[in-house]
C-alpha positions as CSV (number, residue, x, y, z in Angstrom):
1,M,82.9,72.0,91.2
2,L,82.5,69.9,94.4
3,R,85.6,71.1,96.2
4,S,83.7,73.4,98.6
5,L,80.9,70.9,98.9
6,S,83.3,68.2,100.0
7,G,84.3,70.1,103.1
8,R,80.8,71.1,103.9
9,L,79.4,67.6,103.6
10,V,82.1,66.1,105.9
11,A,81.1,68.6,108.6
12,A,77.4,68.1,108.0
13,L,77.7,64.3,108.4
14,A,78.4,64.8,112.2
15,L,80.8,61.8,112.0
16,T,84.6,61.4,111.9
17,A,85.4,61.3,108.3
18,L,88.8,60.0,107.2
19,A,88.8,61.5,103.7
20,A,86.6,63.0,101.1
21,T,87.6,62.6,97.5
22,R,86.3,63.0,94.0
23,A,85.3,59.8,92.3
24,P,87.2,58.9,89.2
25,A,86.7,61.5,86.5
26,Q,83.7,61.0,84.3
27,Q,82.1,62.8,81.5
28,P,78.6,64.2,82.1
29,G,76.0,61.9,81.0
30,A,73.3,62.6,78.5
31,W,70.1,64.3,79.5
32,N,67.6,61.7,80.9
33,D,69.9,58.7,80.3
34,A,69.2,55.6,82.3
35,R,71.6,56.4,85.2
36,A,70.1,59.8,85.8
37,T,66.5,58.6,85.4
38,D,66.9,55.7,87.7
39,L,68.6,57.7,90.5
40,A,66.0,60.4,90.3
41,Q,63.2,57.9,90.4
42,R,64.7,56.2,93.4
43,A,65.1,59.5,95.2
44,T,61.5,60.4,94.4
45,D,60.3,57.0,95.8
46,R,62.5,57.6,98.9
47,R,60.9,60.9,99.6
48,L,57.4,59.3,99.6
49,A,58.4,56.3,101.7
50,Q,61.1,57.6,103.9
51,L,59.0,58.0,107.0
52,A,58.1,54.3,107.1
53,D,61.6,53.2,106.2
54,T,63.6,55.3,108.7
55,G,61.5,55.1,111.8
56,L,61.7,58.8,112.3
57,R,58.7,59.9,114.4
58,D,59.8,63.4,115.5
59,Y,62.8,65.6,116.3
60,E,63.7,68.9,117.8
61,A,66.7,71.1,117.2
62,R,68.2,74.5,117.5
63,A,69.1,76.9,114.7
64,R,71.2,80.1,114.5
65,G,71.0,82.3,111.5
66,Y,71.4,85.7,109.9
67,L,69.1,87.7,107.6
68,T,70.9,90.5,105.9
69,F,69.5,93.2,103.6
70,L,72.1,94.7,101.2
71,A,71.9,97.4,98.6
72,Q,73.8,97.6,95.3
73,T,73.9,100.7,93.1
74,G,75.7,102.2,90.1
75,E,76.2,101.6,86.5
76,G,76.1,97.9,85.6
77,L,75.4,97.1,89.3
78,S,79.1,96.2,89.4
79,E,80.0,97.6,92.8
80,P,79.8,95.1,95.7
81,P,76.6,95.4,97.8
82,K,76.7,97.3,101.1
83,V,75.1,95.9,104.2
84,V,72.0,98.0,105.1
85,K,70.4,95.9,107.9
86,A,71.5,92.7,109.6
87,D,69.3,90.5,111.8
88,Q,70.5,87.6,113.9
89,L,68.0,85.0,115.0
90,A,67.9,82.0,117.3
91,L,65.2,79.3,116.7
92,E,63.9,76.2,118.3
93,I,62.6,73.7,115.7
94,F,60.1,70.9,116.1
95,W,59.0,68.3,113.6
96,R,56.6,65.4,113.8
97,A,55.5,62.8,111.3
98,P,54.0,62.9,108.8
99,D,54.4,66.6,108.0
100,L,53.9,68.8,111.1
101,S,56.4,71.6,111.6
102,K,56.8,74.3,114.3
103,Q,59.5,76.9,114.7
104,R,59.7,79.4,117.5
105,I,62.0,82.5,117.4
106,L,63.7,82.6,120.8
107,G,65.9,85.6,120.2
108,R,66.4,88.3,117.6
109,R,68.6,91.3,117.4
110,D,69.4,93.7,114.5
111,T,71.6,96.5,113.5
112,L,71.0,99.3,111.0
113,L,73.7,100.7,108.8
114,L,71.5,102.7,106.5
115,P,67.9,103.8,107.0
116,T,65.3,101.3,105.8
117,D,61.9,100.1,106.8
118,I,62.2,96.6,105.2
119,R,60.0,93.9,106.5
120,Y,60.7,90.2,105.8
121,H,58.1,87.5,104.9
122,R,57.5,85.2,107.8
123,D,59.0,82.2,106.1
124,H,62.3,84.1,105.6
125,L,62.6,84.0,109.4
126,G,62.8,80.2,109.6
127,I,64.2,77.2,107.9
128,V,62.8,74.8,105.2
129,Q,61.7,71.4,106.5
130,N,61.8,68.2,104.5
131,N,63.5,69.8,101.5
132,F,60.2,71.5,100.6
133,P,56.9,69.7,100.0
134,N,55.9,68.5,96.6
135,V,54.9,72.1,95.6
136,I,57.5,74.8,96.4
137,R,56.4,78.2,97.8
138,V,58.7,81.0,98.9
139,G,57.8,84.4,100.5
140,E,54.5,83.0,101.7
141,G,53.6,82.5,98.0
142,D,54.2,86.1,97.0
143,E,57.6,85.4,95.5
144,V,57.4,81.8,94.2
145,K,54.2,79.8,94.2
146,D,53.2,76.3,93.1
147,V,56.4,75.2,91.5
148,P,56.5,71.4,91.2
149,H,59.3,69.8,93.2
150,P,61.7,68.0,90.8
151,L,61.5,64.9,93.1
152,S,57.8,64.8,93.3
153,P,55.5,62.4,91.3
154,A,54.3,65.3,89.2
155,G,57.7,66.8,88.8
156,R,59.4,63.8,87.4
157,E,57.7,64.4,84.0
158,L,58.5,68.1,84.0
159,Y,62.3,68.2,84.3
160,D,65.4,67.0,82.4
161,L,68.2,65.5,84.5
162,R,71.7,64.4,83.9
163,L,74.6,63.0,86.0
164,V,77.5,65.5,86.0
165,D,79.7,64.7,88.9
166,S,80.3,62.5,92.0
167,L,81.9,62.7,95.4
168,R,83.2,59.9,97.6
169,I,83.4,60.4,101.4
170,R,85.3,57.8,103.4
171,L,84.2,57.2,107.0
172,P,85.8,54.9,109.6
173,N,83.5,52.0,108.6
174,D,81.8,53.1,105.5
175,V,82.1,54.9,102.2
176,I,79.3,57.3,101.1
177,E,79.0,58.2,97.4
178,V,77.1,61.4,96.4
179,Y,76.0,62.0,92.8
180,Q,75.2,65.4,91.4
181,L,72.2,65.6,89.0
182,Q,71.9,68.8,87.0
183,L,68.3,70.0,86.7
184,R,66.5,71.9,84.0
185,P,62.8,72.3,83.0
186,R,61.6,70.7,79.8
187,D,59.5,73.9,79.2
188,P,61.4,77.0,80.5
189,S,58.4,79.2,79.9
190,Q,56.6,77.5,82.8
191,P,57.1,78.1,86.5
192,R,59.9,75.6,87.2
193,A,63.1,75.1,89.2
194,V,66.6,74.9,87.8
195,G,69.9,73.9,89.5
196,S,71.4,70.8,91.0
197,L,70.4,67.9,93.2
198,F,73.0,65.9,95.2
199,I,71.8,62.4,96.0
200,E,73.5,59.7,98.1
201,R,73.8,56.7,95.8
202,R,73.0,53.8,98.1
203,S,70.0,55.1,100.0
204,A,68.8,57.6,97.3
205,Q,68.5,60.3,100.0
206,L,68.6,63.9,99.0
207,V,71.8,65.3,100.6
208,R,71.8,68.7,99.0
209,M,69.6,70.8,96.8
210,S,70.6,74.1,95.2
211,I,68.0,75.7,92.9
212,S,66.9,78.9,91.3
213,F,63.7,79.5,89.3
214,T,62.6,80.4,85.8
215,R,61.3,83.9,85.1
216,S,57.6,82.8,85.0
217,A,58.0,81.3,88.5
218,L,59.0,84.7,90.0
219,L,55.7,86.4,90.7
220,E,57.0,89.9,91.4
221,E,58.1,91.9,88.4
222,N,61.2,93.3,90.1
223,L,62.5,89.9,91.2
224,E,65.7,89.2,89.4
225,D,66.5,85.8,90.8
226,L,66.0,83.7,93.9
227,V,68.4,80.9,94.9
228,I,67.9,78.4,97.7
229,T,70.5,75.9,99.0
230,L,69.5,73.2,101.4
231,E,72.1,70.9,102.9
232,N,71.4,67.8,105.0
233,G,73.6,65.8,107.4
234,L,73.4,62.4,109.0
235,V,72.0,62.4,112.5
236,D,72.4,59.3,114.7
237,G,73.9,57.6,111.7
238,R,70.4,57.1,110.2
239,F,68.5,60.3,109.4
240,W,69.3,62.9,106.8
241,L,68.1,66.1,108.5
242,P,68.7,69.8,107.8
243,R,72.2,71.1,108.7
244,R,72.8,74.2,106.7
245,Q,70.6,76.4,104.5
246,E,71.0,79.6,102.4
247,V,68.6,81.8,100.5
248,E,69.4,84.8,98.3
249,I,66.7,87.0,96.8
250,R,67.6,89.8,94.4
251,R,65.3,92.6,93.3
252,T,66.3,95.1,90.7
253,G,64.9,98.4,89.6
254,T,65.7,102.0,88.8
255,W,65.3,105.1,90.8
256,L,64.9,107.8,88.1
257,D,67.6,106.5,85.7
258,F,69.8,105.1,88.4
259,P,69.9,101.3,88.7
260,F,69.8,99.6,92.1
261,R,69.5,96.1,93.5
262,G,68.2,95.0,96.8
263,I,69.5,91.7,98.2
264,I,68.1,89.5,101.0
265,R,70.6,86.9,102.2
266,G,69.7,84.3,104.8
267,R,72.2,81.9,106.3
268,W,71.3,79.1,108.8
269,E,73.1,76.5,110.8
270,I,71.0,73.7,112.4
271,R,72.3,71.6,115.3
272,D,71.6,70.0,118.7
273,Y,69.2,67.4,117.4
274,V,67.1,65.3,119.7
275,V,65.4,62.5,117.8
276,N,62.2,60.5,118.7
277,A,61.7,62.3,122.0
278,G,57.9,62.2,121.8
279,I,56.8,65.8,121.1
280,P,53.2,66.3,122.0
281,L,50.7,67.1,119.2
282,E,49.5,70.3,120.8
283,R,53.0,71.8,120.3
284,F,52.1,72.3,116.6
285,A,49.0,74.3,117.0
286,G,48.8,77.7,115.3
287,D,51.1,79.3,112.7
288,E,54.2,77.3,111.7
289,I,56.7,80.2,112.7
290,V,55.9,82.1,115.9
291,M,57.7,84.4,118.3
292,A,58.5,83.4,121.8
293,P,57.0,85.6,124.6
294,P,58.7,89.0,124.9
295,D,60.2,88.2,128.3
296,R,61.9,85.1,127.0
297,Q,63.2,86.9,123.9
298,A,64.5,89.7,126.1
299,G,66.4,87.1,128.2
300,F,68.1,85.5,125.2
301,R,71.8,86.4,125.0
302,F,73.8,86.4,121.8
303,E,77.6,86.3,121.8
304,G,79.7,89.2,120.6
305,N,78.8,92.0,118.1
306,I,76.3,91.2,115.4
307,L,78.4,92.5,112.6
308,D,81.5,90.6,113.8
309,G,79.6,87.4,113.5
310,L,78.3,87.9,109.9
311,P,79.5,85.1,107.6
312,P,82.3,86.5,105.4
313,E,80.4,85.6,102.2
314,V,77.5,87.9,103.2
315,R,79.7,91.0,102.5
316,A,80.9,89.6,99.1
317,A,79.1,90.1,95.8
318,T,77.8,86.6,96.0
319,D,78.6,83.2,97.4
320,D,80.4,80.9,95.0
321,D,77.7,78.2,95.2
322,V,74.9,80.7,94.7
323,A,76.8,82.2,91.7
324,Q,76.9,78.7,90.1
325,V,73.2,78.2,90.4
326,Q,72.4,81.8,89.3
327,E,74.5,81.3,86.2
328,Q,72.7,78.1,85.3
329,A,69.3,79.9,85.6
330,R,70.5,83.0,83.7
331,A,71.9,81.0,80.8
332,M,68.4,79.6,80.4
333,V,66.3,82.7,80.8
334,R,68.7,85.5,79.7
335,A,66.8,86.3,76.5
336,E,63.5,86.3,78.4
337,L,64.9,88.8,81.0
338,L,66.0,91.2,78.3
339,Q,62.5,91.2,76.7
340,R,60.5,91.7,79.9
341,A,58.6,94.8,81.0
342,A,58.9,97.2,78.1
343,G,57.7,100.6,79.4
344,T,58.4,104.3,79.9
345,Q,59.8,105.8,83.1
346,L,61.4,109.0,84.4
347,A,65.1,109.3,83.5
348,A,67.8,111.3,85.2
349,R,71.3,110.7,86.4
350,G,70.5,112.4,89.8
351,L,68.4,114.9,91.6
352,S,70.4,117.8,90.0
353,D,69.0,116.8,86.6
354,F,65.6,118.0,87.9
355,V,66.5,121.0,89.9
356,R,69.9,122.8,90.3
357,V,71.5,126.2,90.6
358,T,74.8,127.3,89.0
359,R,76.3,130.8,88.3
360,V,75.7,130.3,84.6
361,E,72.1,128.9,84.5
362,G,70.7,130.3,87.7
363,F,67.7,128.2,88.8
364,A,67.4,125.4,86.2
365,V,64.6,122.8,86.1
366,G,64.2,119.8,83.8
367,G,63.5,116.1,83.5
368,G,63.6,113.2,81.1
369,L,62.0,110.0,79.9
370,A,63.3,106.7,79.0
371,R,61.6,103.9,77.0
372,R,62.6,100.2,77.0
373,F,61.4,98.4,73.9
374,G,62.5,94.8,74.8
375,N,65.5,92.9,73.5
376,G,67.8,95.3,75.3
377,V,66.8,98.3,73.2
378,R,66.4,101.6,75.1
379,A,65.8,105.3,74.1
380,A,66.0,108.3,76.3
381,A,65.5,112.1,76.1
382,S,66.0,114.9,78.6
383,L,65.4,118.7,78.6
384,R,66.4,121.4,81.1
385,Y,65.6,125.1,81.1
386,A,67.9,127.7,82.7
387,T,65.9,130.6,84.0
388,A,68.8,133.2,84.4
389,E,70.3,132.3,81.1
390,A,67.0,131.7,79.3
391,T,68.5,128.7,77.5
392,L,67.3,125.1,76.8
393,R,69.7,122.2,77.1
394,G,69.2,118.5,76.9
395,G,69.9,115.3,74.9
396,V,68.7,112.2,73.3
397,S,70.1,108.7,73.2
398,L,69.4,105.3,71.6
399,G,71.2,102.1,72.7
400,I,71.1,98.4,72.9
401,E,72.5,96.3,75.8
402,R,73.1,92.6,76.2
403,A,72.9,90.6,79.5
404,S,76.7,90.2,79.5
405,G,77.0,94.0,79.8
406,A,78.0,94.6,76.2
407,G,76.2,97.4,74.5
408,L,76.2,100.2,71.9
409,T,74.8,103.7,72.4
410,L,74.4,106.7,70.1
411,R,73.7,110.0,71.8
412,G,73.5,113.7,71.1
413,E,73.4,116.4,73.7
414,R,73.9,120.0,74.6
415,Q,75.1,120.3,78.2
416,L,77.5,122.1,80.5
417,G,81.1,120.8,80.2
418,E,83.3,120.7,83.2
419,I,87.0,121.6,83.6
420,G,88.8,119.3,86.0
421,L,89.3,115.6,86.7
422,V,86.7,115.0,89.4
423,P,83.7,116.8,91.0
424,E,84.6,118.8,94.1
425,A,81.1,118.7,95.7
426,S,77.8,116.9,95.3
427,G,75.2,118.5,93.1
428,A,72.8,119.3,95.9
429,V,75.3,120.9,98.1
430,N,76.8,122.9,95.2
431,S,73.3,124.2,94.3
432,F,72.7,125.4,97.8
433,A,76.1,127.1,98.1
434,A,75.7,128.7,94.7
435,Q,72.2,130.1,95.4
436,E,72.9,131.3,98.9
437,F,76.6,132.3,99.1
438,G,77.8,132.6,95.5
439,R,80.1,129.5,96.0
440,D,79.8,127.5,92.8
441,W,82.3,124.6,92.7
442,T,82.0,124.0,89.0
443,S,84.1,125.3,86.1
444,P,81.6,125.2,83.2
445,Y,81.8,125.7,79.5
446,E,79.3,125.1,76.7
447,R,79.6,121.6,75.2
448,R,77.7,120.1,72.3
449,V,78.4,116.4,71.6
450,V,77.4,113.7,69.1
451,A,79.0,110.4,70.3
452,L,78.9,106.6,69.6
453,R,80.0,104.4,72.5
454,G,80.6,100.7,72.7
455,D,80.9,98.7,75.9
456,L,82.5,95.3,76.3
457,P,81.4,92.5,78.7
458,A,83.0,92.6,82.1
459,F,86.2,90.5,82.4
460,G,88.7,89.3,85.0
461,E,88.2,88.5,88.6
462,A,87.7,92.2,89.4
463,R,85.1,92.5,86.6
464,W,86.8,95.3,84.7
465,R,84.4,97.3,82.5
466,V,85.9,98.7,79.2
467,G,84.4,101.0,76.7
468,M,85.3,103.1,73.7
469,E,83.7,106.3,72.5
470,A,84.1,108.4,69.3
471,A,82.7,111.9,69.4
472,R,82.4,115.2,67.6
473,E,82.3,118.1,70.0
474,R,81.8,121.9,69.9
475,H,83.0,124.0,72.9
476,G,81.9,127.5,73.6
477,Q,82.4,130.3,76.2
478,L,79.8,131.0,78.9
479,R,79.2,134.0,81.3
480,V,77.8,134.5,84.7
481,N,74.0,135.1,84.6
482,A,72.9,134.4,88.2
483,T,72.9,136.5,91.3
484,P,73.2,134.8,94.7
485,S,71.4,135.7,97.9
486,F,74.6,136.9,99.5
487,G,78.0,137.8,98.0
488,R,78.8,137.5,94.3
489,H,79.9,134.8,91.8
490,E,83.4,134.5,90.5
491,P,83.7,134.8,86.7
492,V,83.5,131.6,84.7
493,P,86.7,130.2,83.2
494,V,87.8,131.6,79.9
495,I,88.2,128.7,77.5
496,A,89.1,128.3,73.8
497,P,86.0,128.0,71.6
498,L,86.7,125.1,69.2
499,D,85.4,122.1,67.3
500,A,87.0,118.8,68.0
501,W,87.1,115.1,67.3
502,R,87.6,112.9,70.4
503,L,88.4,109.2,70.7
504,S,88.3,107.8,74.3
505,L,89.3,104.5,75.9
506,L,87.5,104.1,79.2
507,S,88.2,101.5,81.9
508,R,86.5,101.0,85.3
509,R,87.3,98.5,88.0
510,P,84.5,98.0,90.5
511,T,85.4,97.7,94.1
512,A,87.2,94.3,94.7
513,I,90.0,93.0,96.8
514,G,93.3,94.0,95.3
515,V,96.7,95.3,96.3
516,A,97.8,94.4,99.8
517,G,94.4,92.9,100.6
518,G,92.7,96.3,100.3
519,E,89.4,97.1,98.5
520,V,90.4,98.8,95.3
521,R,88.2,100.9,93.0
522,A,89.7,102.5,89.9
523,T,88.6,104.6,86.9
524,M,91.0,105.3,84.0
525,A,90.6,107.1,80.8
526,L,92.7,108.0,77.8
527,D,91.3,110.7,75.5
528,A,92.8,111.6,72.1
529,W,91.7,115.0,70.8
530,R,92.0,116.6,67.4
531,T,91.0,120.3,67.9
532,E,90.1,122.9,65.3
533,P,89.9,126.7,66.1
534,R,86.5,128.4,65.8
535,L,85.9,132.1,65.3
536,I,83.6,133.8,67.8
537,A,80.7,135.8,66.5
538,D,79.8,137.3,69.9
539,T,82.1,140.3,70.3
540,S,80.9,140.9,73.8
541,L,82.9,138.0,75.0
542,V,86.5,139.0,75.9
543,L,88.7,136.0,75.5
544,R,92.1,135.8,77.1
545,S,92.7,132.4,75.6
546,A,93.1,132.0,71.8
547,P,91.7,129.0,70.0
548,R,94.1,126.1,69.7
549,D,94.7,123.7,66.7
550,G,96.4,120.4,67.1
551,W,96.5,116.9,68.6
552,F,96.4,116.3,72.3
553,L,96.4,113.2,74.6
554,R,94.8,113.4,78.0
555,P,95.3,110.4,80.4
556,S,93.6,110.4,83.8
557,L,93.4,108.2,86.8
558,D,91.2,108.0,90.0
559,V,92.0,105.1,92.4
560,D,90.5,104.5,95.8
561,W,92.1,102.0,98.1
562,Q,90.7,101.0,101.5
563,R,91.5,98.4,104.1
564,A,89.9,97.6,107.5
565,L,92.8,97.2,110.0
566,A,90.4,96.4,112.8
567,P,86.6,96.4,113.4
568,T,86.7,100.1,114.3
569,R,89.7,101.3,112.2
570,R,90.2,101.8,108.4
571,L,92.9,103.2,106.2
572,V,91.8,105.0,103.1
573,L,94.0,106.2,100.2
574,R,92.9,108.1,97.2
575,T,95.0,109.0,94.1
576,I,93.8,111.4,91.5
577,A,96.2,112.1,88.5
578,G,96.0,113.5,85.0
579,A,98.0,115.2,82.3
580,V,97.6,116.9,78.9
581,I,100.2,115.9,76.4
582,G,100.6,118.4,73.5
583,R,101.7,122.0,72.9
584,D,99.4,124.9,73.9
585,A,96.5,122.7,75.1
586,P,93.1,124.4,75.3
587,E,92.2,125.6,78.8
588,Q,89.2,123.2,79.1
589,L,91.6,120.2,78.8
590,G,93.9,121.4,81.6
591,I,94.4,120.1,85.1
592,R,92.9,122.0,88.0
593,F,93.2,121.1,91.7
594,G,91.6,122.8,94.7
595,G,88.4,121.7,96.5
596,A,87.1,119.0,98.9
597,A,88.1,116.1,96.6
598,T,91.5,117.1,95.2
599,L,92.9,119.6,97.7
600,P,90.6,120.5,100.7
601,G,91.5,123.8,102.3
602,V,92.8,125.3,99.1
603,P,90.6,127.7,97.1
604,F,88.5,126.1,94.3
605,H,90.7,125.2,91.3
606,A,93.5,127.4,92.6
607,L,96.3,125.2,91.2
608,R,96.3,124.9,87.4
609,G,98.7,123.2,85.0
610,T,99.1,120.6,82.3
611,W,99.8,117.7,84.8
612,G,98.9,117.0,88.4
613,L,98.8,114.5,91.2
614,S,96.7,114.5,94.3
615,Q,97.4,111.9,97.0
616,R,95.2,111.6,100.1
617,V,95.9,109.4,103.2
618,E,93.0,109.1,105.7
619,W,92.8,107.2,109.0
620,Q,89.2,106.4,110.0
621,Q,88.5,105.6,113.7
622,R,85.0,104.7,114.9
623,V,84.1,106.3,118.2
624,P,81.0,106.3,120.5
625,A,78.2,108.9,119.6
626,P,74.6,109.5,120.4
627,S,72.0,107.3,118.6
628,I,69.3,109.3,116.7
629,P,65.8,107.9,116.3
630,L,64.4,107.9,112.8
631,G,60.9,106.7,113.3
632,R,59.9,103.7,111.3
633,Y,63.4,103.7,109.7
634,G,65.0,102.7,112.9
635,R,67.8,104.5,114.8
636,T,71.3,105.5,113.8
637,A,74.2,103.5,115.2
638,A,75.5,104.7,118.5
639,N,78.9,105.6,116.9
640,A,80.5,107.9,114.4
641,V,83.8,108.1,112.5
642,V,86.6,110.6,113.2
643,A,89.0,110.7,110.2
644,P,92.2,112.8,110.3
645,Y,93.8,113.1,106.9
646,A,96.7,114.6,104.9
647,V,96.6,115.5,101.2
648,L,99.5,116.4,98.9
649,G,98.8,118.1,95.6
650,V,101.5,118.6,93.0
651,V,100.7,120.5,89.7
652,G,103.1,121.3,86.9
653,D,102.9,123.2,83.6
654,G,105.2,122.0,80.9
655,D,108.9,122.6,81.7
656,R,108.1,125.0,84.6
657,T,108.9,124.0,88.2
658,A,106.1,122.0,89.8
659,R,104.2,123.4,92.7
660,A,103.4,121.3,95.7
661,E,100.6,122.0,98.2
662,P,100.4,120.0,101.4
663,V,97.1,120.0,103.4
664,I,96.0,118.5,106.7
665,G,92.4,118.1,107.9
666,I,89.9,116.1,109.9
667,A,86.5,114.8,109.1
668,L,83.5,113.6,111.1
669,L,81.2,111.0,109.5
670,S,77.8,110.6,111.1
671,I,74.2,109.5,110.5
672,F,75.0,106.0,109.0
673,D,78.3,107.4,107.8
674,V,76.5,109.4,105.1
675,L,77.0,112.9,106.4
676,R,80.6,114.2,106.2
677,I,81.9,117.4,107.9
678,D,85.4,118.5,106.9
679,L,87.8,121.0,108.4
680,A,91.1,121.4,106.4
681,T,93.9,123.9,106.1
682,P,97.0,124.2,103.9
683,L,100.5,124.1,105.3
684,R,102.3,126.4,102.9
685,G,103.9,129.3,104.6
686,D,103.6,131.8,101.7
687,R,99.8,132.0,101.7
688,P,97.4,133.3,104.4
689,R,96.3,130.5,106.8
690,T,92.7,129.6,106.1
691,V,90.4,126.8,107.3
692,M,87.9,125.2,105.0
693,F,84.6,124.1,106.6
694,Q,82.4,122.0,104.4
695,I,79.3,119.8,105.0
696,D,78.4,117.2,102.3
697,V,77.3,113.6,101.9
698,T,80.0,111.0,101.5
699,R,81.3,110.6,97.9
700,D,79.4,107.3,97.3
701,F,76.2,109.3,97.2
702,W,77.4,112.2,95.0
703,R,76.3,110.6,91.8
704,I,72.6,110.5,92.9
705,L,72.5,114.1,94.0
């Protein structure tokens, strides 16, 4: 547990350490035993008397740090967060006994990777002095307020402590022993801290503090957790002063029925101490954290590119030390988190659930509501009316979810089914193309489902998510009902009307480092179908596909692999594959390729069969581009991405010869890399040469449109 702490403390000591080792293995002590109580009391007394004991009158120092705002979205919030905005700051720090503090921001620069108008609390822009006062506040009292410090006179009666580990640091002429005290509140329902304190045994000085807070201490309802780590180092061989600090603040919520998490991460390094220099009292007038005059800030020069200097852990899901404290806090308040904030809200999987256009429905409007009852229980209902079809569709669901991610959901719905392995366009772009030009990149059929789904907790380093679903389905034929502004719609696919039982095994790997050091994201499914033919009462539907009766297996795979080869270059691979195993499979279970995702440049779903493979290779190169102002949301970066690519699609049908379709193309990614413009053309010589032109958002945003 203290392996990473060992290296950090050696650096923080600002001395030449010969070795840092764990003390002999020991079992964690009992809560509030004599060793833990005595050490905590000594540390508390030391905090009260340290000014008189050390002779520390004042100091000044310099600090460099980053404030980064990240966003995390998607089911289970399992995908790593993306950097939205990064700020780099340079501070000069002043302190004078007994408790005067002043911090001045000498330089600040930022970069914007996605539009945001986030503003930080003032105390997020500086460091924490003296390991907090006796009452802890964060976010200027808006986020955490009036939490008793565990090493304050009042706090000593409010917390349980136990000795869990120790570390021995060997210096040229000394040995420093650091003990870890685990911390928990005696009453978790009160505003309290939870985490660990690291105390130097001989002097009882606080070397490191890593804490989170109970649910009642977090004043904003959408605050999920807040973790602060303060590390001190020896200065002049006498004074334990701030060396390194971290803060991580997580807020969660839902946009419609789409979960998201906003994360603020602060990382600070403090150095260049000058002790007892005689800082004048007037230096501390006014606010504690202030900005230097604009001309001085403008003259401050940072080194290199701001993104190149970001600490590596900022881009990760969370720092290891932060994760340990978060888990301690969550283990204590997990049940309380599940019970909080029962209420009703709008529910939808994306904007297209409210308004969309297809060739079957025409203009369709709808909406939904979701209700949380506490203890992880949730119910939802949705309804949509298709104007051209004069039909209502919708669904209801009831589920229960645990903090581990395990859950059980029962749902019933009548919706449009979709032939194919993956969407070929975002819902918003498809609606516009269908309405205006008769280009509907969906292959719909009528689908009624009653299903029971169970999800397991995430497991493994990559946090794999696994679920199983058992369902009873009814499929039916549809027809074109809408008329576009220009052109005409193609007929809808002719499918086999049937009743079926389905058992599905679903597995999803969120983005994580994997093969060859690349970022790998994968979705896999295995569906087992038992189909039964159904007679058609509507004689106006002419079916070219007879109903099928039998057993079928349908495995599918979608893998995305990316790796940055340089700060401005990235290699992207995407593999999409699927098959239907069984004789005379229904049309709606078949494999179809053609479109921006599977085969750009090839007409929509032009390749059909019982098995298929699509392999994309894309080279992304960042190039200079004009910066576009977005008002209070900042400016776009002065660059864009040019991405030449090649795609090979292979589709086969039983024992027949497989058909291969090679495609080349080039894409431009602009406006925070959200807008994507594609030009692609097939290379086969036996078809007319065509060039596909398509504008859409990048695939990460399809699920919310």
